[in-house]
C-alpha positions in Angstrom: 0.2 0.0 0.3 1.7 3.2 -1.1 0.4 6.8 -0.3 0.1 8.8 -3.1 1.3 11.9 -1.4 1.2 15.2 -3.6 4.7 17.1 -4.3 5.7 19.7 -1.4 7.6 22.9 -1.3 10.3 22.9 1.3 9.4 25.4 4.2 12.7 26.5 4.9 12.6 28.9 2.3 15.1 27.4 -0.7 11.8 26.9 -3.2 12.8 23.5 -4.1 10.3 20.5 -4.2 10.2 17.3 -2.9 7.7 13.9 -2.5 7.3 13.7 1.3 8.0 9.5 2.1 5.4 9.4 4.4 2.4 11.0 5.7 3.4 13.1 8.8 7.0 14.3 7.6 8.2 17.9 8.3 7.8 19.7 5.0 11.7 20.3 4.6 13.9 18.2 1.6 16.6 16.2 2.9 19.6 18.7 2.6 17.6 21.0 4.3 16.2 18.5 7.4 20.1 17.9 7.7 21.2 21.6 7.9 18.2 22.5 10.2 19.2 19.3 13.0 22.6 19.5 12.6 23.4 23.2 13.0 23.2 23.4 16.9 25.2 19.9 17.1 27.9 21.8 14.6 28.2 24.7 16.5 28.8 22.9 19.8 31.4 20.8 18.3 33.2 23.5 16.8 33.1 25.3 19.8 34.2 22.5 22.0 37.4 21.8 19.7 38.3 25.3 19.5 38.5 25.5 23.4 40.5 22.5 23.9 43.0 23.7 20.8 43.0 27.2 23.2 43.9 25.2 26.4 47.1 23.6 24.2 48.1 27.1 22.3 47.3 30.6 21.7 45.0 30.7 19.2 46.4 33.9 17.4 48.7 33.9 13.8 52.4 33.2 15.0 53.9 35.6 12.9 51.7 38.7 13.1 49.8 38.3 16.2 46.2 38.2 14.5 43.6 36.9 16.8 40.4 38.4 16.2 38.5 35.7 14.2 39.3 31.8 14.5 37.5 31.3 11.2 40.5 33.9 9.6 43.5 31.0 11.4 45.3 28.1 9.4 47.6 25.4 10.3 50.5 25.4 8.6 52.5 21.8 8.6 56.2 22.4 8.8 56.6 18.7 7.6 54.3 18.3 5.1 54.5 14.4 5.4 52.2 14.6 8.1 49.4 15.7 6.2 46.8 13.0 5.2 45.7 14.6 2.3 46.3 17.9 0.3 43.1 20.2 1.7 44.2 18.9 5.4 43.5 21.9 7.4 42.6 23.2 10.9 39.3 24.1 9.1 38.3 20.6 8.6 39.6 19.3 11.9 37.5 21.7 14.0 34.5 19.7 13.2 35.7 16.8 14.0 34.2 14.4 17.2 35.8 15.9 19.7 37.8 12.7 21.0 39.2 12.4 17.4 40.0 15.9 17.0 42.4 15.8 20.2 44.0 12.6 18.4 44.8 14.5 15.5 46.2 17.7 17.7 48.3 15.4 19.8 49.9 13.3 16.6 50.4 16.3 14.2 53.0 19.0 14.6 51.7 22.4 13.2 51.7 26.0 14.0 49.0 28.2 13.6 48.8 31.3 10.7 46.5 33.8 9.6 45.6 33.4 6.3 47.9 36.2 4.7 50.8 35.1 7.0 50.0 31.4 5.6 49.7 32.4 1.8 53.2 34.7 2.0 54.8 31.4 3.8 54.0 29.4 0.8 54.8 32.1 -1.6 58.2 31.8 -0.1 58.1 35.4 1.8 61.6 35.8 3.8 59.4 37.6 6.6 57.5 34.3 7.1 59.7 31.5 6.7 62.1 32.7 9.1 59.8 32.1 12.1 58.4 29.0 11.1 
């Protein structure tokens, strides 16, 4: 017995249409439902991981001292062989589960740089490369 439910418009405001799987389903697409229910959990995980990282080392650029926005900070690996893949960055780590994040931080040597200093370092700037 299948329900012949009509297509619905997502209630989040994205405007996508979808066919509900069951009768009493909230009227969100799968993507919007995931975003809605996991946003609070992701914020809590990010805050816990940032707090742990701040207890180990200061959350500021080692070169210029920038510390206004945590999202503007990058991690630089002095030893590139410790990177698991090319886009292995603190921006991805910060959303790991806290136990996995702690293991990752403890097993990897890195320094925190702002995005500008990190770019200068990779462009072989002499001032930035002195400190690393």
